[in-house]
C-alpha positions in Angstrom: 123.5 -57.0 12.3 121.4 -55.6 9.5 117.8 -56.8 9.3 116.7 -59.1 6.5 114.0 -57.2 4.5 112.7 -60.5 3.2 111.5 -61.2 6.7 109.7 -57.9 7.2 106.2 -57.0 6.0 103.8 -54.1 6.3 100.1 -54.5 6.7 97.1 -52.1 6.5 93.5 -52.8 7.4 92.1 -50.4 4.8 89.0 -48.3 5.6 89.5 -45.9 2.8 91.0 -47.2 -0.5 91.2 -43.8 -2.2 93.6 -42.6 0.5 95.5 -46.0 0.7 96.2 -45.9 -3.0 98.1 -42.6 -2.4 99.9 -43.3 0.8 101.0 -46.9 0.0 103.6 -45.3 -2.3 105.5 -44.0 0.8 106.1 -47.4 2.4 109.6 -48.6 3.1 111.2 -50.3 0.1 112.0 -54.0 -0.3 109.5 -55.5 2.0 106.3 -57.4 1.4 103.0 -55.4 1.5 99.8 -56.9 2.7 96.3 -55.3 2.9 93.0 -56.3 4.5 89.7 -54.9 3.4 88.4 -53.2 6.5 85.4 -51.4 4.8 82.9 -54.0 6.0 83.4 -53.4 9.7 86.4 -55.7 9.8 89.0 -54.1 12.1 90.3 -54.2 15.7 90.9 -57.6 17.2 89.0 -59.3 14.3 91.6 -58.0 11.9 94.5 -58.9 14.2 93.4 -62.5 14.9 92.8 -62.9 11.1 96.3 -61.7 10.0 98.0 -63.7 12.8 96.6 -66.8 11.2 97.1 -65.8 7.6 100.7 -64.5 7.9 102.1 -67.5 9.7 102.9 -69.3 6.4 105.0 -66.4 5.2 107.8 -67.0 7.7 108.1 -63.3 8.8 110.2 -62.0 11.6 108.7 -58.5 11.8 105.4 -56.9 10.9 104.8 -53.1 10.6 101.2 -52.1 11.0 100.3 -48.8 9.3 96.9 -47.3 8.6 96.2 -45.6 5.3 96.4 -42.2 7.0 100.1 -42.9 7.9 102.5 -40.9 5.7 106.1 -41.9 5.9 108.6 -39.0 5.8 111.7 -41.2 6.5 110.5 -44.7 5.6 114.0 -46.3 5.5 114.5 -45.4 9.1 112.1 -48.2 10.0 114.9 -50.7 9.5 117.2 -48.9 12.0 114.3 -48.9 14.4 113.7 -52.6 13.9 117.5 -53.3 14.5 117.2 -51.3 17.7 114.2 -53.3 18.8 115.8 -56.6 18.0 119.0 -55.7 19.8 117.1 -54.6 22.9 114.6 -57.5 23.1 111.5 -55.4 22.4 108.4 -57.3 21.1 106.3 -54.3 20.3 106.8 -50.6 19.4 104.3 -47.9 18.9 102.5 -44.9 20.4 100.8 -45.2 23.7 97.0 -45.1 23.6 97.1 -42.4 26.2 98.5 -40.1 23.5 95.3 -40.4 21.5 93.9 -37.1 20.4 91.5 -35.5 22.8 91.1 -38.5 25.0 93.3 -39.0 28.1 91.4 -42.0 29.6 92.9 -44.7 27.4 95.2 -47.5 28.7 98.7 -46.1 28.7 100.4 -49.5 28.4 98.7 -50.3 25.1 99.7 -49.0 21.7 97.3 -47.5 19.2 97.3 -49.7 16.1 97.5 -46.8 13.6 101.2 -47.7 13.6 103.0 -50.4 15.4 105.8 -52.9 15.0 105.5 -56.5 16.1 108.2 -59.1 16.5 106.3 -62.0 14.9 109.3 -64.3 15.4 108.9 -64.1 19.2 105.1 -63.7 19.3 104.4 -66.9 17.3 106.5 -68.9 19.8 103.9 -68.2 22.5 100.8 -67.3 20.4 97.5 -68.8 21.6 94.5 -67.0 20.3 92.1 -68.2 23.0 94.5 -67.2 25.8 95.2 -63.9 24.1 91.4 -63.0 23.8 90.9 -63.9 27.5 93.1 -60.9 28.4 90.5 -58.3 27.7 90.5 -57.1 31.3 92.2 -54.3 33.1 93.3 -53.9 36.7 94.0 -50.4 38.1 97.7 -50.0 39.1 98.5 -53.4 37.6 101.6 -51.9 35.9 104.0 -49.1 37.2 102.7 -45.6 36.8 105.9 -44.7 34.9 105.5 -45.6 31.3 108.9 -46.6 30.0 110.7 -44.0 28.1 109.3 -40.6 28.2 106.3 -39.5 30.3 104.2 -40.2 33.3 100.5 -41.0 33.4 98.4 -40.3 36.5 95.0 -41.6 35.3 93.7 -45.1 36.1 94.7 -48.0 33.9 91.3 -49.5 33.6 90.2 -48.5 30.1 89.1 -51.3 27.7 88.1 -48.8 25.0 89.2 -50.9 22.0 88.8 -54.6 21.2 92.5 -55.1 20.5 93.7 -54.1 24.0 93.7 -57.8 24.9 96.5 -58.5 22.4 99.0 -56.0 24.0 97.9 -56.6 27.6 98.5 -60.4 27.0 102.0 -59.7 25.7 102.8 -57.5 28.7 101.5 -60.1 31.1 103.7 -62.6 29.3 106.7 -60.4 30.1 107.2 -59.0 26.6 108.6 -55.5 26.3 107.1 -52.5 24.5 109.0 -49.5 23.2 106.8 -46.4 23.4 107.6 -43.9 20.7 107.5 -40.1 21.2 105.0 -38.0 19.4 104.7 -34.3 18.6 102.2 -32.1 16.7 104.6 -29.9 14.7 102.4 -28.8 11.8 101.3 -25.2 11.7 97.5 -24.8 11.6 97.0 -28.6 12.0 96.4 -29.6 15.6 95.3 -33.1 14.6 98.2 -34.6 12.7 100.7 -36.5 14.9 104.4 -36.9 14.1 105.8 -40.1 15.3 109.5 -40.1 16.2 111.9 -43.1 16.1 114.3 -44.2 18.9 116.8 -41.4 17.7 114.1 -38.7 17.9 113.9 -38.5 14.1 110.4 -38.0 12.6 109.6 -41.3 11.1 106.0 -40.6 9.9 102.9 -38.5 10.2 99.5 -39.8 11.2 96.7 -37.5 10.1 93.8 -39.3 11.8 90.2 -39.3 10.3 91.0 -41.4 7.3 87.4 -42.5 7.1 86.4 -38.9 6.3 89.0 -38.4 3.5 86.4 -39.0 0.7 83.5 -37.4 2.5 84.7 -34.2 4.2 86.5 -31.3 2.4 88.2 -30.0 5.5 89.9 -33.3 6.2 90.7 -34.0 2.6 92.5 -30.7 2.2 94.3 -31.2 5.5 95.4 -34.7 4.7 96.5 -33.8 1.2 98.9 -31.2 2.7 100.5 -33.9 4.8 100.7 -36.3 1.9 103.1 -33.8 0.2 105.6 -34.7 3.0 105.7 -38.3 2.1 108.8 -39.9 0.5 107.7 -41.5 -2.8 108.8 -45.1 -3.3 109.3 -45.9 -7.0 109.8 -49.6 -6.1 106.1 -50.0 -5.1 105.6 -53.6 -4.1 102.7 -55.6 -5.3 99.9 -55.6 -2.8 99.0 -59.0 -1.3 95.3 -58.8 -0.4 94.3 -61.1 2.5 90.7 -62.0 1.9 88.3 -63.2 4.6 85.5 -64.7 2.6 83.4 -65.9 5.6 83.2 -62.4 7.1 82.3 -60.9 3.7 79.4 -63.3 3.3 78.2 -62.7 6.8 78.4 -58.9 6.3 76.5 -59.1 3.0 73.6 -60.9 4.7 73.8 -58.6 7.7 73.3 -55.6 5.4 70.5 -57.4 3.4 68.5 -58.3 6.5 68.9 -54.7 7.9 67.4 -53.3 4.7 64.7 -55.9 4.7 63.8 -55.1 8.4 63.7 -51.4 7.6 61.4 -52.0 4.6 59.0 -54.1 6.7 58.9 -51.6 9.6 58.2 -48.6 7.3 
């Protein structure tokens, strides 16, 4: 059965708006597009608990998470992937944290949120924020050494490197399945950019990493701009729905103000 695009959305917690305003044009067509302002240190599990509350009223079945340094080469393939996930009872899909660039100590059974797909229809049935947040713990050898799908990890499963690990560890402990997607680094003279493959081994998208440096560092800007050329432009660009967290913005404003005041007093 074909998926209902009206029940699918994509969300980005944006750390670099300059880059986002370029890459948002490569998103899959016909779905709702949400953004969260992540420039005021609002990311990780803070962002996830926030959008889980805000999105509930939109009656969504599936949510695609994609950072602004994700460039879709075959955006419409996302719908085939979601159909596959639905048919095979997967709740999550994404790239294992153990595939993170230059770091092999991350938890292999957790995905990195630069890109991921969540079955909100199933997650909302069991969602309890307090219970979920209580799962920020790891037990070595809690899960099988063989990560489903494509590779074997030998290192301990005790990393709690990111605040959002609790979300995915909670889902796994609830018996929910994750589809881990294959990655490659196929670009010549670019050992950073990751290609993410779908369930048929087709390149779905590229993740350049280092989005926060796009407006600050010439090397990364030139490198990312080359990858942007691989994106498939979507002329049906959806209107962006910005989810605002006013309480966090106010707290962050005063936090910056008192930091400046403290530095002034101490100087």
